[in-house]
C-alpha positions in Angstrom: 102.1 147.7 131.5 104.7 149.4 129.3 103.7 152.1 126.9 105.0 152.7 123.4 104.3 155.1 120.3 103.4 153.8 116.7 103.7 156.5 114.2 104.2 156.9 110.5 103.2 159.7 108.2 99.4 159.4 107.1 97.4 161.7 105.0 94.2 161.3 102.8 94.9 164.4 100.8 97.6 167.0 100.1 96.7 169.4 102.8 100.0 168.5 104.6 103.0 168.3 102.6 105.3 165.1 103.2 108.0 167.3 104.9 105.2 168.6 107.3 104.3 165.0 107.9 107.9 164.1 108.7 108.4 167.1 111.1 105.2 166.1 112.9 106.4 162.6 113.0 109.7 163.6 114.6 107.9 165.8 117.1 105.8 163.2 118.5 108.5 160.8 118.6 110.7 163.4 120.6 107.7 163.6 123.1 107.6 159.9 123.4 111.3 159.7 124.4 111.2 162.6 126.6 107.9 161.3 128.3 109.1 157.9 129.4 107.7 155.7 126.5 109.6 152.5 126.1 109.7 152.2 122.2 108.8 153.9 119.1 107.5 151.7 116.3 107.2 152.7 112.6 106.0 150.7 109.7 106.5 150.0 106.0 104.3 150.8 103.1 105.0 151.4 99.4 103.2 153.6 96.7 100.6 154.8 99.2 100.5 158.4 100.1 98.0 157.3 102.6 100.9 156.0 105.0 104.4 157.3 103.7 106.8 154.9 105.1 108.9 153.2 102.4 111.8 152.0 104.7 111.4 152.1 108.6 115.2 151.4 109.1 115.9 155.0 107.6 113.4 156.5 109.9 114.8 154.6 113.0 118.4 155.5 112.2 117.4 159.3 112.0 115.5 159.0 115.3 118.4 157.2 117.0 120.3 160.6 116.7 117.3 162.6 118.0 116.4 160.3 121.1 118.2 159.1 124.0 116.1 156.6 125.9 113.5 154.6 123.7 114.1 151.4 121.9 113.4 151.7 118.2 111.1 149.2 116.5 110.0 148.3 113.0 106.2 147.9 113.5 106.3 146.2 110.9 108.7 145.2 108.0 106.7 143.3 105.3 108.2 140.0 104.8 107.3 139.2 101.2 108.9 142.5 100.0 112.3 141.3 101.4 115.2 138.9 100.5 116.1 137.3 103.8 119.8 138.2 103.4 119.0 141.7 102.8 116.6 142.0 105.7 119.2 140.3 108.1 122.0 142.6 106.9 119.8 145.8 107.2 118.5 144.9 110.5 121.9 144.2 111.7 123.4 147.4 110.6 120.2 149.3 112.0 120.9 147.7 115.4 124.6 148.9 115.2 123.7 152.4 114.2 121.0 152.5 117.0 123.6 151.2 119.8 121.6 148.1 120.1 118.2 149.7 120.5 116.5 147.8 117.5 113.1 145.8 117.9 112.5 144.0 114.6 108.8 143.5 114.0 107.6 141.4 110.8 104.4 141.1 109.4 102.8 139.3 106.3 101.3 142.5 104.9 97.6 143.4 104.2 97.2 145.5 101.1 96.6 143.7 97.8 97.6 147.1 96.2 101.2 146.5 97.5 101.2 142.7 96.8 100.5 143.5 93.1 103.5 145.9 92.9 105.9 144.7 95.1 106.0 141.0 94.3 106.4 139.8 90.5 103.3 138.2 89.5 101.3 139.3 92.5 100.8 137.4 95.9 97.8 136.6 98.2 97.7 136.8 102.0 98.4 133.0 102.3 101.6 133.0 100.3 102.6 136.1 102.2 102.2 134.4 105.4 104.3 131.4 104.3 107.2 133.9 103.5 106.9 135.3 106.9 107.1 131.9 108.6 110.1 130.9 106.4 112.1 134.4 106.5 112.3 134.5 110.6 114.3 131.2 110.8 116.4 132.3 107.9 117.3 135.6 109.1 118.3 134.1 112.8 120.3 131.6 110.8 122.2 134.5 108.9 122.8 136.2 112.0 124.4 133.1 113.7 126.3 132.6 110.4 127.3 130.0 107.8 123.6 129.5 107.1 122.3 127.7 103.9 118.6 127.6 103.1 116.3 125.6 100.8 112.8 126.5 101.1 109.6 127.0 99.1 110.2 130.8 98.7 113.8 131.4 99.4 117.0 129.3 98.6 120.6 130.4 98.9 124.0 128.6 99.7 126.0 129.1 102.9 125.8 132.8 103.9 126.5 135.0 106.9 124.9 138.2 107.7 127.2 141.2 107.1 127.2 142.8 109.4 125.9 140.9 112.4 123.9 142.7 115.0 125.2 143.8 118.4 124.3 140.8 120.3 124.8 137.1 119.4 121.0 136.2 119.3 120.2 139.5 117.4 117.5 142.1 118.1 114.1 140.8 119.8 111.8 139.6 116.9 108.1 140.5 116.9 105.4 138.8 114.8 102.1 140.5 113.8 99.5 138.0 114.5 95.6 137.5 114.1 94.8 134.0 113.7 95.8 131.2 115.9 98.3 129.8 113.5 100.3 133.1 113.6 100.3 133.1 117.4 101.4 129.5 117.6 104.2 130.2 115.0 105.5 133.2 116.9 105.4 131.5 120.4 107.0 128.3 119.1 109.9 130.4 117.4 110.5 132.5 120.5 109.1 135.7 118.9 107.0 138.4 120.7 103.5 139.0 119.4 102.0 142.3 118.3 98.2 142.3 117.9 96.0 145.1 116.4 92.4 145.0 117.2 90.5 146.8 114.5 86.7 147.5 114.7 85.3 144.7 117.0 86.2 146.4 120.2 86.8 144.7 123.5 85.4 141.3 122.2 88.3 141.2 119.7 90.9 142.4 122.3 89.9 139.6 124.6 89.8 137.1 121.7 93.4 138.0 120.7 94.7 137.4 124.2 92.6 133.9 124.2 94.6 132.9 121.1 98.0 134.1 122.5 97.2 132.3 125.8 96.3 129.1 124.0 99.5 129.2 122.0 101.6 129.7 125.1 99.8 126.7 126.8 100.7 124.6 123.7 104.3 125.2 123.6 104.7 126.0 127.5 106.3 129.4 126.6 105.4 133.0 127.1 107.1 135.6 125.2 105.8 139.4 125.4 102.5 140.5 123.7 101.8 144.1 122.7 98.6 145.7 121.7 98.5 148.4 119.1 95.5 150.7 119.0 94.5 154.1 118.1 94.0 156.4 120.9 92.9 160.0 121.8 92.6 161.7 125.2 90.0 164.4 125.3 88.6 166.7 128.0 85.0 166.8 126.9 82.5 164.7 125.1 82.4 167.2 122.3 86.3 166.8 121.9 86.0 163.2 122.1 83.1 163.0 119.3 85.3 165.0 117.0 88.2 162.6 117.5 86.1 159.6 116.9 84.7 161.3 113.7 88.3 161.7 112.5 89.3 158.3 113.1 86.2 156.9 111.7 87.3 158.7 108.6 90.6 157.0 108.9 89.3 153.6 109.0 86.8 154.4 106.0 90.2 155.0 104.1 91.9 152.0 105.5 89.1 150.0 104.3 88.8 151.6 100.9 92.8 150.8 100.5 92.2 147.3 101.7 89.4 146.7 99.2 91.6 148.2 96.4 88.6 149.3 94.1 88.7 153.1 93.9 90.8 154.8 91.6 94.2 156.2 92.6 96.0 159.3 91.3 99.5 160.5 92.4 99.5 157.8 95.2 96.1 159.1 96.8 92.9 157.2 96.6 89.8 159.0 95.3 88.4 161.1 97.9 85.5 159.6 100.0 82.5 161.7 100.1 80.5 162.3 103.3 77.9 159.9 102.0 80.5 157.4 101.3 81.7 157.6 105.0 78.1 157.6 106.5 77.3 154.5 104.5 80.1 152.2 105.5 78.6 149.0 106.5 80.3 148.6 109.8 82.7 151.6 110.6 80.9 154.6 112.4 81.8 157.5 114.7 79.7 156.0 117.4 81.2 152.4 117.1 84.7 153.8 116.7 84.2 156.0 120.0 83.2 152.8 121.7 85.8 150.2 120.3 89.1 152.4 120.2 91.0 153.9 123.1 89.2 157.3 122.9 88.2 158.9 126.2 89.1 161.1 129.2 92.2 160.1 131.0 90.3 158.2 133.7 88.3 156.4 131.1 91.4 155.3 129.3 93.2 154.4 132.4 90.2 152.1 133.4 90.3 150.3 130.1 94.0 149.8 130.0 93.8 148.4 133.6 91.5 145.8 132.0 94.0 145.1 129.2 96.7 144.7 131.9 94.7 142.3 133.8 94.2 140.3 130.6 97.8 140.0 130.4 99.0 142.6 127.9 102.6 143.7 128.4 102.6 146.7 126.3 100.1 149.2 124.8 101.2 151.0 121.8 99.5 154.4 121.0 98.7 154.8 117.5 99.0 158.3 116.5 98.0 158.5 112.9 94.6 159.9 112.5 94.0 162.6 110.0 94.0 165.1 113.0 96.1 168.2 113.0 99.5 168.3 114.5 98.3 170.3 117.4 95.5 167.8 118.2 97.9 164.9 118.0 100.5 166.6 120.2 98.0 167.5 122.8 96.4 164.0 123.1 99.7 162.5 123.3 100.8 164.9 126.2 97.7 163.9 128.0 98.5 160.3 127.8 102.1 160.9 128.9 101.2 163.3 131.8 97.9 161.8 133.0 97.7 158.3 131.9 100.9 156.6 132.2 101.6 157.7 135.9 98.7 155.4 136.9 100.7 152.6 135.9 104.1 153.5 137.4 
């Protein structure tokens, strides 16, 4: 099993400035590079100070000048927010500027808040998924050159990506997948798969692998599969309980953004009260402690060994949590120094 870092700038209030968040992001990424992680992933979001990440390509080019070893991935760009010609060209230029280190992850997106603002007339998850399935063959055709496209969502005459990426086939493409149709599309189209279990614990981890295995059997192919999950490595149960409480708060905010019902001011959602957090119908600190990669080094090693046995090729350590910079750096250092050597 290989290990990577997923990080973008997350906050629920203005206690950390955006510059402080970016400095923290750089610190964690430099730790990942120096510690032997294989890839750094960062995402795309718009108009949400909950996750400050408007263009992952900008961040990756900056990281290319600050790191030496890691590959640099979009985890993920949101397909319906892009024209395929623009995406093909920007991805190719990023691949050049990072000396061929780009990994291109693409997703349909998740937040109706963004759909309402980034696509004229809005869009739903089904139509966003259609655009994902249409844009990947289009950008590969553009990389190959002289590609024309007549589809439901995109149409353009013969066009070649300018520039082209560093290799003829372009950077590896990853698809964020949950349902069986997404797994089958990814495998059929020779894309790697990224899955993100949320709150259903090991049952969901195993279920996502079952869908992937089914898709691989259907098409007689097996690309790579990566699992993205929040993690925290602690020394005592009190420390782990505090981490679980902070991650529970994170997921309550994630759920609030997903529902898109609370007032938003200056890009920040109305603060959740302790009563709001306690009343969540299925998130709780106890459940989060059980379901996410939270534990001592040995507990995390044991769980990751099970993931490896299931067939996962890569575990991506998701660092965004609402914790302090010191807490994030301490946990990541423990993961690098105490957990990763068990797999080398």
